N, C-alpha and C positions, 0 to 999 in steps of 0.2 A: 245371251246378252253380249258376250265377248267372242262370238264365233268369227271365223275367218272364211272368206270366199276363196282363199288361196294365198299365195305368197304376196307380200307387200314390198315394194321397192321404193327407196327414198334416195334421191340424188342430193348429196351434201358436199359441202366444201370441207377441207381440213379444219378441225377444231369445232365443227358443228355437231358432232355425233351425240352429244348429251343435251342438245337444245330440245325443248318440248315439241317443236315442229318435226323433229327427226325421230321421235320415239313413239311407238304404238304400244299402249298398255294392254296386257293380256292377263287372264286368270288361268293358271295351269290346272289346278285341281281344287275341289272344294268350293267352287264358285256358287253353289246352291242351284236349286231348280224349282221351277213352278210349272206344273202341267195344267193346261187349260183345254177344255172341250168347247167347241163352238160350231154353230151352224152357219153356212155361207151359201144359201141357195140363190137362185136367179133374182128373186123378188127383193132381196135385201139381206141383212144379217139377223140371225136369231140370237138367242140368249147365250151368254158366255158363262161357263161353269168352271170353277176351280176343282181340280181332281186332287184330293188329299190322300196320300198313301199310295200303295200299289193298286193298280186297277185289275179287278177280277170280274167274272161274269155277273155277280150280284151287284157290284158297284156300277157296272156298265148299265144294268137295268135301271138303277136309280137315275143315272144321267139321262137315259132315254126317256124315262117317265117324267122327270123333273125339268128337262131342258129341250130335248129333241121334239117330242110330241107337242109341248106348249109352243115351241118356236114355229112349228108347222101350222098350228092353228092361228097364232098371232099374225103370221105372214099371209094367211088366207088360203093355205093349201088344204086345211082340214085334215082328213085322213088320206088324201090323194097325193102321196109323195113316195119317193123311193129313197131309202137310206143308203148312203154311200159310206162305207168304212173300209179299212184295210183288213188284211188277214191276221191281225193280232189275235193271240189266243183268247183274250177276254172278249173279243168281238164274235168269236166262233164257239164260245162255250155253250154247251147244251142248254143250260138254264136260260141263257140269253136268247138262244134260238127259239126255245119253246115259248118264252114270253113274247117275242116278236110275232110269232105265229098266232098266239092267242089274241094279240092286239091288232092283227091284220096289217102289220108293218112289212112292207116289201123291202128287200135288200138287193142292191145292185150286185150281180154276180161278177166276181173277179176271178179270171183264170189264174192258175198258179204261175 
């Protein structure tokens, strides 16, 4: 929410340093976090799911079964889609890979 794309520069006159237009509010630590999972295919957006707690292989399966697959069906892909995820450990867990194979879900291969 309060992330920076890099340094910010403000041109100000003497005596303006504390005016609201010259100050950028930031949160250094403890600003909180919300992790969301979403599908963004060519045909539109799928369902958005909030991730509560740390993500592991079992929770990732829940997201896939409760959001990814229903999103694909809702958008008209049926089972004809390729899942794109990154190399996070929860995405590559054996339990999740076995589940995807059982469900016939293809995953885009990402080189290291």
